[in-house]
All heavy atoms as an XYZ file, in Angstrom:
730
protein
N       0.919     -1.174      0.012
C       0.024      0.029     -0.065
C       0.906      1.308      0.039
O       1.794      1.364      0.872
C      -0.915      0.006      1.265
C      -1.672      1.312      1.293
C      -1.825     -1.172      1.254
N       0.620      2.116     -0.937
C       1.368      3.454     -0.997
C       0.502      4.470     -0.374
O      -0.679      4.607     -0.669
C       1.704      3.792     -2.452
C       2.598      2.673     -3.052
C       2.346      5.152     -2.496
C       2.904      2.872     -4.534
N       1.165      5.160      0.546
C       0.427      6.239      1.260
C       1.120      7.568      1.051
O       2.309      7.632      0.776
C       0.362      5.925      2.787
C      -0.383      4.670      3.106
C      -0.360      4.264      4.562
O      -0.188      5.249      5.426
O      -0.641      3.197      4.972
N       0.369      8.630      1.286
C       0.958      9.986      1.226
C       1.874     10.206      2.481
O       1.471      9.799      3.561
C      -0.094     11.059      1.215
C      -0.924     11.061     -0.064
O      -0.288     10.614     -1.121
O      -2.116     11.477     -0.117
N       2.958     10.801      2.261
C       3.822     11.109      3.367
C       3.651     12.552      3.818
O       3.390     13.455      2.999
C       5.257     10.997      2.969
N       3.638     12.854      5.104
C       3.439     14.142      5.721
C       4.707     14.433      6.526
O       5.109     13.643      7.356
C       2.138     14.235      6.546
C       2.053     15.575      7.148
C       1.000     13.919      5.669
N       5.311     15.624      6.358
C       6.437     15.941      7.233
C       6.288     17.365      7.707
O       5.675     18.196      7.080
C       7.759     15.724      6.448
O       7.805     16.669      5.400
N       6.887     17.664      8.779
C       6.889     18.955      9.363
C       8.086     19.145     10.303
O       8.677     18.153     10.691
C       5.611     19.401     10.067
C       5.257     18.571     11.295
C       5.660     18.973     12.559
C       4.585     17.393     11.453
N       5.237     18.017     13.510
C       4.544     17.018     12.794
C       3.914     16.447     10.516
C       3.887     15.812     13.294
C       3.311     15.429     11.015
C       3.327     15.066     12.346
N       8.374     20.338     10.612
C       9.479     20.656     11.574
C       8.926     21.424     12.770
O       8.228     22.399     12.586
C      10.571     21.518     10.836
O      10.974     20.743      9.705
C      11.770     21.695     11.748
N       9.323     21.087     14.006
C       8.979     21.719     15.197
C      10.171     22.545     15.883
O      11.239     21.902     15.870
C       8.453     20.714     16.240
C       7.047     20.304     15.901
O       6.356     20.833     15.045
O       6.563     19.417     16.610
N       9.879     23.659     16.352
C      10.845     24.302     17.209
C      10.561     23.620     18.631
O       9.497     23.448     18.984
C      10.578     25.837     17.279
N      11.727     23.327     19.322
C      11.569     22.767     20.676
C      12.454     23.424     21.639
O      13.432     24.091     21.326
C      11.921     21.189     20.622
C      13.401     20.941     20.177
C      10.919     20.422     19.808
C      13.805     19.559     20.369
N      12.053     23.330     22.905
C      12.842     23.742     24.065
C      12.913     22.573     25.012
O      11.996     21.911     25.346
C      12.142     24.917     24.829
C      12.864     25.330     25.961
C      11.869     26.050     23.815
N      14.178     22.246     25.443
C      14.388     21.085     26.251
C      15.233     21.318     27.452
O      15.803     22.372     27.668
N      15.214     20.282     28.299
C      15.900     20.286     29.537
C      16.507     18.882     29.812
O      15.816     17.863     29.547
C      15.014     20.626     30.705
C      15.495     20.585     32.125
C      16.548     21.648     32.334
C      14.363     20.695     33.124
N      17.726     18.832     30.337
C      18.370     17.518     30.695
C      19.058     17.679     32.056
O      19.790     18.588     32.248
C      19.440     17.097     29.725
C      19.990     15.787     29.983
C      20.898     15.355     28.922
N      22.234     15.994     29.070
C      23.269     15.678     28.311
N      23.131     14.689     27.429
N      24.442     16.275     28.510
N      18.651     16.881     33.002
C      19.210     16.861     34.391
C      19.652     15.410     34.654
O      19.015     14.418     34.142
C      18.255     17.363     35.423
C      18.002     18.866     35.177
C      16.983     16.565     35.532
N      20.644     15.303     35.525
C      21.096     13.952     35.911
C      22.208     14.050     36.996
O      22.604     15.111     37.282
N      22.436     12.890     37.488
C      23.445     12.847     38.575
C      23.850     11.393     38.890
O      23.051     10.475     38.588
N      24.952     11.288     39.521
C      25.554      9.956     39.927
C      24.853      9.481     41.232
O      24.805     10.320     42.182
C      26.971      9.995     40.131
C      27.721     10.267     38.783
O      27.107      9.947     37.735
O      28.843     10.804     38.790
N      24.356      8.291     41.263
C      23.875      7.674     42.425
C      24.996      7.032     43.221
O      25.165      7.017     44.462
C      22.781      6.643     42.291
C      21.438      7.238     41.841
C      20.411      6.103     41.644
C      20.926      8.222     42.876
N      25.881      6.312     42.446
C      27.114      5.637     42.904
C      28.130      5.868     41.938
O      28.065      6.652     40.968
C      26.924      4.111     43.078
O      26.762      3.549     41.788
C      25.724      3.806     43.875
N      29.339      5.365     42.198
C      30.453      5.495     41.253
C      30.138      4.897     39.907
O      30.739      5.417     38.877
C      31.697      4.829     41.815
C      33.034      5.267     41.228
C      34.175      4.603     41.961
O      34.478      5.042     43.072
O      34.839      3.718     41.369
N      29.290      3.927     39.825
C      29.013      3.236     38.566
C      27.601      3.514     38.031
O      27.283      3.241     36.864
C      29.161      1.730     38.756
C      30.613      1.329     39.064
C      31.283      0.937     37.850
N      32.637      0.469     38.144
C      33.625      0.720     37.257
N      33.389      1.262     36.144
N      34.786      0.233     37.520
N      26.634      4.016     38.752
C      25.264      4.139     38.383
C      24.901      5.632     38.484
O      25.005      6.336     39.454
C      24.316      3.365     39.322
C      22.859      3.378     39.015
C      22.585      2.791     37.621
C      22.121      2.659     40.158
N      24.287      6.048     37.332
C      23.735      7.472     37.269
C      22.339      7.469     36.678
O      22.010      6.609     35.987
C      24.632      8.337     36.412
O      24.773      7.903     35.136
N      21.587      8.475     37.009
C      20.218      8.654     36.540
C      20.152      9.926     35.717
O      20.901     10.898     36.003
C      19.191      8.685     37.668
C      19.108      7.503     38.562
C      18.060      7.802     39.628
C      18.648      6.285     37.750
N      19.202      9.969     34.788
C      19.102     11.108     33.954
C      17.639     11.340     33.457
O      16.905     10.383     33.350
C      20.000     10.921     32.639
C      20.168     12.161     31.830
C      21.164     11.930     30.728
O      20.843     11.244     29.748
N      22.419     12.394     30.913
N      17.217     12.589     33.339
C      15.947     12.829     32.787
C      16.066     13.895     31.623
O      16.683     14.919     31.912
C      15.009     13.406     33.815
C      13.702     13.919     33.396
C      12.777     12.783     32.876
C      12.892     14.635     34.516
N      15.427     13.552     30.538
C      15.449     14.505     29.379
C      14.047     14.849     29.049
O      13.206     13.811     29.132
C      16.090     13.876     28.146
C      17.530     13.547     28.290
C      18.056     12.843     27.048
N      19.418     12.420     27.304
C      20.270     12.090     26.320
N      19.887     12.098     25.127
N      21.495     11.669     26.669
N      13.740     16.041     28.834
C      12.303     16.367     28.449
C      12.373     17.617     27.577
O      13.225     18.382     27.551
C      11.436     16.675     29.734
O      10.104     16.929     29.369
C      11.931     17.865     30.598
N      11.378     17.663     26.715
C      11.252     18.805     25.874
C       9.692     19.107     25.465
O       8.916     18.173     25.588
C      12.116     18.812     24.617
C      11.797     17.631     23.746
O      10.659     17.500     23.227
O      12.723     16.808     23.462
N       9.420     20.304     25.035
C       8.152     20.648     24.494
C       8.350     21.475     23.272
O       9.483     22.055     23.025
C       7.252     21.454     25.554
C       7.966     22.836     25.882
C       6.951     20.641     26.728
C       7.065     23.761     26.598
N       7.418     21.458     22.389
C       7.584     22.139     21.097
C       6.300     22.328     20.343
O       5.286     22.101     20.819
N       6.493     22.605     19.053
C       5.391     22.833     18.174
C       4.996     24.217     18.133
O       5.407     24.968     17.221
N       4.183     24.588     19.111
C       3.728     25.989     19.247
C       2.885     26.526     18.143
O       2.566     27.728     17.977
C       4.862     26.954     19.564
C       5.822     26.436     20.588
C       7.103     26.117     20.325
C       5.363     26.360     21.895
C       7.941     25.695     21.345
C       6.150     25.917     22.942
C       7.492     25.571     22.645
N       2.532     25.707     17.088
C       1.618     26.111     16.026
C       2.211     27.055     14.997
O       1.475     27.734     14.225
N       3.621     27.167     14.916
C       4.139     28.149     14.000
C       4.271     27.430     12.642
O       4.646     26.307     12.446
C       5.653     28.535     14.340
C       5.672     29.230     15.609
C       6.447     28.765     16.732
C       4.963     30.468     15.818
C       6.477     29.441     17.905
C       5.096     31.207     17.054
C       5.857     30.687     18.025
N       3.765     28.161     11.615
C       3.871     27.587     10.155
C       3.203     26.257     10.069
O       2.041     26.121     10.386
N       3.974     25.223      9.552
C       3.502     23.900      9.464
C       3.807     23.020     10.625
O       3.635     21.790     10.465
C       3.910     23.323      8.068
C       5.387     23.043      8.105
O       6.135     23.499      9.029
O       5.889     22.304      7.333
N       4.288     23.564     11.717
C       4.609     22.732     12.850
C       3.389     22.192     13.550
O       2.276     22.613     13.297
C       5.455     23.616     13.865
O       4.646     24.590     14.464
N       3.671     21.296     14.461
C       2.556     20.679     15.200
C       1.931     21.764     16.154
O       2.703     22.740     16.479
C       2.974     19.434     16.011
O       4.080     19.803     16.917
N       0.824     21.474     16.620
C       0.156     22.388     17.561
C       0.888     22.344     18.925
O       1.106     23.363     19.576
C      -1.299     22.026     17.807
O      -1.941     21.956     16.533
C      -2.046     23.015     18.644
N       1.245     21.149     19.281
C       1.977     20.838     20.565
C       2.681     19.560     20.435
O       2.141     18.502     19.968
C       1.000     20.884     21.728
C       1.694     20.736     23.089
C       2.548     21.782     23.554
C       1.516     19.587     23.803
C       3.142     21.628     24.742
C       2.207     19.517     25.037
C       3.059     20.515     25.491
N       3.900     19.539     20.867
C       4.682     18.236     20.948
C       5.427     18.206     22.249
O       5.730     19.266     22.869
C       5.607     18.093     19.760
O       6.684     19.059     19.791
N       5.660     16.970     22.681
C       6.381     16.798     24.016
C       7.126     15.508     23.941
O       6.817     14.608     23.256
C       5.421     16.895     25.165
C       4.309     15.753     25.137
C       3.158     15.894     24.574
C       4.437     14.404     25.692
N       2.407     14.750     24.637
C       3.178     13.924     25.284
C       5.365     13.767     26.319
C       2.858     12.484     25.688
C       5.096     12.453     26.716
C       3.933     11.868     26.382
N       8.193     15.408     24.848
C       8.916     14.183     25.022
C       9.346     14.113     26.448
O       9.801     15.091     27.111
C      10.063     14.152     24.081
C      11.051     13.012     24.318
C      12.204     12.973     23.428
O      12.423     12.065     22.669
N      12.971     14.022     23.414
N       9.311     12.860     27.051
C       9.863     12.713     28.371
C      10.700     11.416     28.289
O      10.247     10.363     27.702
C       8.777     12.491     29.488
C       9.359     12.106     30.798
C       7.905     13.796     29.595
N      11.939     11.377     28.794
C      12.844     10.246     28.668
C      13.647     10.071     29.971
O      14.765     10.569     30.053
C      13.738     10.337     27.509
C      14.474      8.986     27.204
S      15.216      8.872     25.582
C      16.209     10.241     25.490
N      13.123      9.366     31.004
C      13.875      9.083     32.157
C      14.827      7.882     31.896
O      14.456      7.032     31.014
C      12.971      8.737     33.216
C      11.807      8.257     32.489
C      11.777      8.935     31.165
N      16.011      7.828     32.506
C      16.893      6.643     32.183
C      17.935      6.515     33.236
O      18.137      7.345     34.186
N      18.655      5.399     33.047
C      19.772      5.030     33.923
C      21.012      4.620     33.069
O      20.820      4.043     32.061
C      19.360      3.924     34.851
N      22.116      4.870     33.597
C      23.354      4.571     32.952
C      24.250      3.757     33.959
O      24.546      4.193     35.073
C      24.140      5.728     32.453
C      25.400      5.426     31.770
C      26.055      6.702     31.186
O      25.540      7.281     30.282
N      27.192      7.141     31.831
N      24.774      2.607     33.516
C      25.569      1.854     34.382
C      26.896      1.648     33.672
O      27.073      1.227     32.598
C      24.967      0.305     34.621
C      25.840     -0.466     35.515
C      26.602     -0.083     36.526
C      25.823     -1.920     35.498
N      27.160     -1.271     37.160
C      26.631     -2.268     36.499
C      25.224     -2.860     34.672
C      26.973     -3.723     36.675
C      25.413     -4.265     34.878
C      26.281     -4.541     35.890
N      27.998      2.069     34.459
C      29.350      1.976     33.948
C      29.870      0.537     34.225
O      30.209      0.144     35.370
C      30.292      3.013     34.583
C      29.976      4.461     34.158
C      30.816      5.386     34.901
N      30.304      6.711     34.716
C      29.623      7.428     35.682
N      29.465      6.838     36.914
N      29.065      8.601     35.480
N      29.876     -0.295     33.174
C      30.414     -1.638     33.294
C      31.772     -1.767     33.568
O      32.282     -2.473     34.409
C      30.026     -2.443     32.105
C      28.555     -2.464     31.607
C      28.376     -3.069     30.276
C      27.774     -3.287     32.644
N      32.632     -0.897     32.882
C      33.998     -0.748     33.134
C      34.349      0.805     33.014
O      33.460      1.570     32.780
C      34.887     -1.497     32.143
O      34.711     -1.010     30.778
C      34.492     -3.021     31.999
N      35.597      1.185     32.938
C      36.022      2.560     32.801
C      35.528      2.933     31.351
O      35.326      4.158     31.117
C      37.463      2.780     32.968
C      37.773      2.719     34.526
O      36.790      2.859     35.274
O      39.046      2.518     34.788
N      35.463      2.032     30.420
C      35.278      2.475     29.043
C      33.830      2.093     28.501
O      33.227      2.757     27.733
C      36.183      1.761     28.074
C      37.676      2.225     28.371
O      37.886      3.426     28.726
O      38.582      1.413     28.340
N      33.233      0.997     29.013
C      31.957      0.476     28.525
C      30.806      0.862     29.494
O      30.873      0.881     30.684
C      32.003     -1.061     28.413
C      32.880     -1.491     27.264
C      34.196     -1.864     27.336
C      32.503     -1.549     25.932
N      34.590     -2.252     26.161
C      33.612     -2.059     25.219
C      31.408     -1.287     25.173
C      33.643     -2.267     23.852
C      31.301     -1.563     23.813
C      32.485     -2.003     23.173
N      29.694      1.311     28.792
C      28.530      1.662     29.601
C      27.315      0.905     29.069
O      27.152      0.532     27.881
C      28.229      3.190     29.571
C      28.055      3.645     28.120
C      29.328      3.942     30.287
C      27.568      5.143     27.969
N      26.321      0.688     29.921
C      25.032      0.121     29.539
C      23.955      1.233     29.875
O      23.955      1.782     30.933
C      24.753     -1.122     30.333
C      23.375     -1.795     30.142
C      23.148     -2.252     28.737
C      23.181     -2.868     31.177
N      23.163      1.498     28.864
C      22.116      2.570     29.112
C      20.688      1.977     28.917
O      20.442      1.325     27.991
C      22.317      3.654     28.065
C      21.334      4.806     28.217
C      23.668      4.285     28.208
N      19.783      2.273     29.819
C      18.415      1.995     29.727
C      17.557      3.223     29.896
O      17.803      4.041     30.836
C      17.966      0.986     30.786
C      16.547      0.635     30.763
C      16.023     -0.158     29.812
C      15.584      1.237     31.669
C      14.620     -0.488     29.730
C      14.299      0.995     31.566
C      13.757      0.226     30.592
N      16.690      3.563     28.917
C      15.789      4.597     28.956
C      14.347      4.242     28.721
O      14.181      3.206     27.952
C      16.148      5.693     27.949
C      17.451      6.399     28.219
O      17.616      6.976     29.271
N      18.356      6.344     27.310
N      13.326      4.934     29.159
C      11.984      4.812     28.791
C      11.613      6.152     28.161
O      11.818      7.109     28.695
C      11.140      4.528     30.077
C       9.721      4.380     29.647
C       8.685      5.293     29.772
C       9.012      3.202     29.135
N       7.475      4.800     29.271
C       7.688      3.442     28.882
C       9.493      1.925     28.793
C       6.827      2.589     28.435
C       8.590      1.025     28.380
C       7.265      1.333     28.158
N      11.029      6.011     26.972
C      10.773      7.277     26.218
C       9.332      7.342     25.781
O       8.739      6.393     25.367
C      11.535      7.166     24.907
C      11.510      8.452     24.071
C      12.429      8.251     22.913
N      12.702      9.604     22.254
C      13.320      9.659     21.181
N      13.775      8.594     20.531
N      13.574     10.848     20.621
N       8.645      8.479     26.031
C       7.329      8.784     25.620
C       7.370     10.064     24.845
O       7.967     11.085     25.218
C       6.374      9.013     26.769
N       6.690     10.054     23.653
C       6.626     11.143     22.712
C       5.191     11.388     22.306
O       4.473     10.445     22.031
C       7.482     10.896     21.485
C       8.957     10.724     21.825
C       7.318     12.156     20.555
C       9.755     10.368     20.547
N       4.688     12.568     22.330
C       3.345     12.931     21.973
C       3.253     14.134     21.123
O       4.119     15.023     21.233
N       2.216     14.188     20.211
C       2.073     15.442     19.561
C       0.588     15.589     19.021
O      -0.105     14.606     18.965
C       3.009     15.431     18.279
C       2.633     14.371     17.230
C       1.831     14.636     16.240
C       3.270     13.094     17.319
C       1.468     13.768     15.235
C       2.962     12.157     16.316
C       2.140     12.491     15.300
N       0.228     16.817     18.720
C      -1.033     17.110     18.075
C      -0.680     17.883     16.817
O       0.105     18.837     16.901
C      -1.925     17.970     19.001
O      -2.166     17.298     20.224
N      -1.187     17.552     15.660
C      -0.846     18.137     14.422
C      -2.070     18.068     13.376
O      -2.622     16.991     13.225
C       0.335     17.503     13.788
C       0.806     18.252     12.640
N       0.360     17.922     11.324
C       1.670     19.225     12.428
C       0.937     18.609     10.377
N       1.786     19.464     11.033
N      -2.454     19.146     12.899
C      -3.513     19.225     11.796
C      -4.599     18.232     11.943
O      -5.496     18.352     12.729
C      -2.852     19.114     10.421
N      -4.563     17.055     11.190
C      -5.685     16.112     11.223
C      -5.536     15.044     12.371
O      -6.339     14.136     12.497
C      -5.778     15.362      9.908
C      -6.134     16.310      8.830
O      -6.853     17.282      9.050
N      -5.624     16.053      7.644
N      -4.422     15.206     13.162
C      -4.136     14.168     14.265
C      -4.428     14.863     15.558
O      -3.764     15.778     16.027
C      -2.669     13.687     14.282
C      -2.438     12.745     15.333
C      -2.337     13.023     12.936
N      -5.492     14.453     16.243
C      -5.922     15.104     17.464
C      -4.793     14.953     18.536
O      -4.356     15.959     19.086
C      -7.205     14.550     18.021
C      -7.695     15.187     19.268
O      -7.471     16.455     19.346
O      -8.264     14.561     20.094
N      -4.356     13.727     18.718
C      -3.272     13.461     19.663
C      -2.649     12.126     19.443
O      -3.447     11.142     19.300
C      -3.724     13.598     21.115
C      -2.596     13.516     22.076
C      -3.051     13.635     23.534
O      -4.073     13.047     23.960
N      -2.268     14.513     24.238
N      -1.350     11.986     19.321
C      -0.650     10.693     19.148
C       0.323     10.598     20.201
O       1.129     11.535     20.487
C      -0.148     10.630     17.759
N       0.471      9.382     20.763
C       1.521      9.213     21.807
C       2.186      7.807     21.471
O       1.492      6.816     21.192
C       0.817      9.089     23.235
C       0.192     10.382     23.602
C       1.951      8.715     24.247
C      -0.584     10.348     24.892
N       3.593      7.917     21.459
C       4.350      6.692     21.227
C       5.167      6.586     22.475
O       5.768      7.517     22.984
C       5.277      6.907     20.045
C       4.441      7.143     18.793
C       4.221      8.469     18.367
C       3.797      6.143     18.040
C       3.438      8.751     17.186
C       3.084      6.410     16.885
C       2.904      7.620     16.462
N       5.487      5.298     22.853
C       6.235      5.143     24.060
C       6.956      3.678     23.977
O       6.443      2.845     23.267
C       5.628      5.214     25.387
C       4.319      4.319     25.464
C       4.481      3.004     25.989
C       3.099      4.699     25.037
C       3.374      2.202     26.061
C       1.940      3.905     25.117
C       2.182      2.652     25.648
O       1.117      1.824     25.753
N       8.066      3.604     24.634
C       8.823      2.240     24.601
C      10.196      2.462     25.368
O      10.647      3.430     25.691
N      10.803      1.261     25.497
C      12.048      1.142     26.179
C      13.223      1.260     25.111
O      13.021      0.938     23.994
C      12.239     -0.161     26.852
N      14.354      1.900     25.515
C      15.538      1.888     24.819
C      16.682      1.312     25.557
O      16.811      1.583     26.792
C      15.956      3.359     24.488
C      14.898      4.178     23.671
C      14.877      5.621     24.160
C      15.259      4.176     22.218
N      17.436      0.412     24.955
C      18.570     -0.173     25.614
C      19.754     -0.109     24.680
O      19.661     -0.293     23.496
C      18.267     -1.691     25.787
C      19.379     -2.518     26.451
C      19.628     -2.051     27.871
C      18.972     -3.998     26.431
N      20.922      0.374     25.273
C      21.975      0.603     24.492
C      23.309      0.266     25.142
O      23.432      0.292     26.409
N      24.358     -0.002     24.424
C      25.765     -0.147     24.934
C      26.552      0.963     24.318
O      26.391      1.363     23.114
C      26.358     -1.463     24.446
C      25.764     -2.612     25.224
C      24.717     -3.363     24.684
C      26.149     -2.964     26.436
C      24.189     -4.476     25.247
C      25.595     -4.057     27.041
C      24.604     -4.795     26.479
N      27.521      1.425     25.053
C      28.389      2.525     24.587
C      29.820      2.408     24.969
O      30.133      1.581     25.959
N      30.684      2.906     24.253
C      32.141      2.827     24.550
C      32.579      4.345     24.659
O      32.392      5.127     23.754
C      32.914      2.206     23.455
C      34.408      2.048     23.724
C      34.850      1.022     24.627
C      35.324      3.032     23.260
C      36.139      0.924     24.940
C      36.676      2.863     23.606
C      37.043      1.867     24.364
O      38.442      1.739     24.702
N      33.227      4.654     25.838
C      33.724      6.031     26.053
C      35.247      6.063     25.793
O      35.908      5.227     26.322
C      33.454      6.483     27.439
C      31.978      6.542     27.716
C      31.787      6.919     29.206
N      30.744      7.887     29.129
C      30.398      8.625     30.220
N      31.146      8.621     31.334
N      29.416      9.499     30.142
N      35.702      7.078     25.059
C      37.129      7.182     24.677
C      37.765      7.988     25.815
O      37.250      8.836     26.410
C      37.289      7.962     23.462
C      36.736      7.195     22.280
C      35.425      7.306     21.774
C      37.593      6.290     21.472
C      34.949      6.581     20.785
C      37.096      5.517     20.489
C      35.767      5.721     20.028
């Protein structure tokens, strides 16, 4: 099935806070809001992403986040997407 694609760009304002609980475990919260109805942007958009980071070694990290994103735009009254994110990282 071929469908029409719709795209737009939102201006956003965000905040990130975090801190270490122990030498190896830290918590973080990222959040933003946007849209504001300018031009073809969404009426309102938001994101919340709390997470934890575990330092496995001095170089390797394991990251777990829960992310929720929502928006209202033109013909979409409100859409919300959410789910878990799991990642590994290497720090230089």
